[in-house]
C-alpha positions in Angstrom: 172.2 165.0 23.2 175.1 164.2 20.9 178.5 163.2 22.1 179.9 166.6 21.0 177.5 168.4 23.3 178.8 166.5 26.3 182.4 167.1 25.3 181.7 170.8 24.8 180.0 171.2 28.1 182.7 169.3 30.1 180.5 166.3 30.7 182.4 163.0 30.7 180.6 161.1 28.0 182.1 157.7 29.0 181.1 158.3 32.7 177.6 159.2 31.6 177.3 156.0 29.5 178.6 153.9 32.4 176.0 155.5 34.8 173.2 154.9 32.3 174.3 151.2 31.9 174.4 150.8 35.7 170.9 152.3 36.0 169.5 150.0 33.2 171.0 147.0 34.9 169.6 148.1 38.3 166.2 148.2 36.6 166.5 144.6 35.4 167.1 145.7 31.8 163.7 147.3 31.6 164.3 150.5 29.7 160.9 151.9 30.5 161.7 151.7 34.3 165.1 153.3 33.7 163.5 156.2 31.8 160.8 156.6 34.4 163.4 156.9 37.2 165.4 159.5 35.2 162.1 161.5 34.6 161.2 161.2 38.2 164.6 162.4 39.3 164.4 165.3 36.9 161.0 166.3 38.3 162.2 166.1 41.9 165.4 168.0 41.1 163.4 170.8 39.3 161.0 171.0 42.2 163.7 170.9 44.9 166.2 173.0 43.0 169.2 170.6 43.2 171.7 169.2 40.7 171.8 165.5 40.0 173.3 162.8 37.8 172.1 159.5 36.6 173.9 157.7 39.4 171.7 159.8 41.8 168.8 157.6 40.7 170.5 154.6 42.1 170.9 156.2 45.5 167.6 158.1 45.8 164.3 156.5 46.9 162.1 157.3 43.9 158.9 155.9 45.3 158.1 159.1 47.4 
């Protein structure tokens, strides 16, 4: 999504970028691992019907 989309939908773009950076650092800089964890969280959220943010990936055990 573009920066304008985040601004229009009241999503703090700077916070989103900070969370993404924290996730990437937590994954040891491996972008594939970071993308996998986001995809896994999206799948679990869709299946479990809950809202999430990127920082949720840092708190949630994704190996289930």
